[in-house]
C-alpha positions as a printed Julia matrix, in Angstrom:
109×3 Matrix{Float64}:
 -48.01   1.56  -68.56
 -49.54   5.05  -68.55
 -52.44   3.84  -66.42
 -50.09   2.41  -63.82
 -48.19   5.7   -63.62
 -51.48   7.62  -63.38
 -52.79   5.38  -60.59
 -49.5    5.63  -58.72
 -49.51   9.43  -59.04
 -53.11   9.62  -57.87
 -52.31   7.43  -54.88
 -49.44   9.72  -53.9
 -51.66  12.77  -54.24
 -54.41  11.21  -52.09
 -51.81  10.16  -49.53
 -50.56  13.72  -49.26
 -54.1   15.03  -48.87
 -54.67  12.49  -46.07
 -51.49  13.6   -44.32
 -52.41  17.27  -44.6
 -56.13  17.23  -43.72
 -56.94  14.03  -41.84
 -53.8   13.0   -39.98
 -53.76  15.86  -37.42
 -57.25  14.86  -36.24
 -56.58  11.13  -36.5
 -53.49  11.52  -34.36
 -55.3   13.24  -31.46
 -54.45  10.41  -29.07
 -51.23   9.33  -27.38
 -50.08   6.17  -25.64
 -50.57   6.53  -21.9
 -47.04   5.43  -21.05
 -45.62   8.1   -23.35
 -47.92  10.76  -21.88
 -46.83   9.93  -18.34
 -43.2   10.36  -19.38
 -43.69  13.53  -21.47
 -45.78  15.2   -18.75
 -43.08  14.25  -16.21
 -45.52  12.54  -13.88
 -43.25   9.49  -14.05
 -39.55   9.89  -14.77
 -39.02   7.15  -17.35
 -41.22   5.54  -19.96
 -40.15   2.09  -18.81
 -41.4    2.91  -15.3
 -44.7    4.11  -16.77
 -44.88   0.92  -18.83
 -44.34  -1.23  -15.73
 -46.89   0.75  -13.7
 -49.52   0.22  -16.39
 -48.58  -3.43  -16.73
 -49.2   -4.25  -13.06
 -52.51  -2.37  -12.9
 -51.51   0.77  -10.98
 -52.8    3.12  -13.7
 -56.5    3.42  -14.49
 -58.57   5.65  -16.76
 -62.11   6.39  -15.56
 -61.67   3.64  -12.96
 -60.64   0.88  -15.38
 -57.06  -0.46  -15.34
 -55.3    0.14  -18.65
 -52.35  -1.33  -20.5
 -49.38   0.8   -21.65
 -50.71   0.96  -25.23
 -54.0    2.59  -24.19
 -54.71   5.62  -26.42
 -55.16   8.57  -24.07
 -57.38  11.44  -25.24
 -57.97  14.99  -24.03
 -60.49  14.98  -21.18
 -59.61  11.52  -19.84
 -59.33  11.2   -16.06
 -56.33   9.12  -15.01
 -55.6    7.69  -11.57
 -52.18   6.4   -10.52
 -51.51   4.51   -7.3
 -48.16   5.21   -5.62
 -47.96   2.87   -2.62
 -50.59   4.24   -0.24
 -51.1    7.52   -2.15
 -53.11   8.11   -5.3
 -52.81  10.85   -7.9
 -55.84  11.7    -9.99
 -55.61  14.13  -12.89
 -57.43  15.2   -16.06
 -55.65  15.42  -19.41
 -55.81  18.95  -20.84
 -53.53  18.64  -23.88
 -51.4   16.12  -25.76
 -47.94  17.07  -26.92
 -45.34  14.63  -28.22
 -42.39  16.8   -27.2
 -43.28  19.03  -24.27
 -40.48  20.92  -22.57
 -39.95  21.23  -18.85
 -41.95  24.47  -18.66
 -44.79  23.08  -20.76
 -45.12  19.71  -19.01
 -47.29  20.9   -16.11
 -49.8   22.49  -18.5
 -50.68  19.11  -20.06
 -52.79  18.04  -17.06
 -54.66  19.35  -14.03
 -54.68  17.56  -10.71
 -58.16  16.66   -9.45
 -57.37  15.01   -6.1
């Protein structure tokens, strides 16, 4: 019984170490549909999801699905009818405010 308690305690300790040291670097990516909503490029996440689903969103020229893990430095292109918007991701933030939203990306074309 003491071994089981020891193993359980060690597992909790290792889990906390993982959360503290590894998780911030492991979580350095965000779903593209969520990024488009948080950065206020598209108004709703469902609209971003639909746009990715029909192939209007591409990263480095390849169409992506809504679950694509976007990273800092990725170049994204969105087709709006006859216009296209191309931008580079500068930062990822799960909860960016209105003032902070424009600083998450820079428009290329």
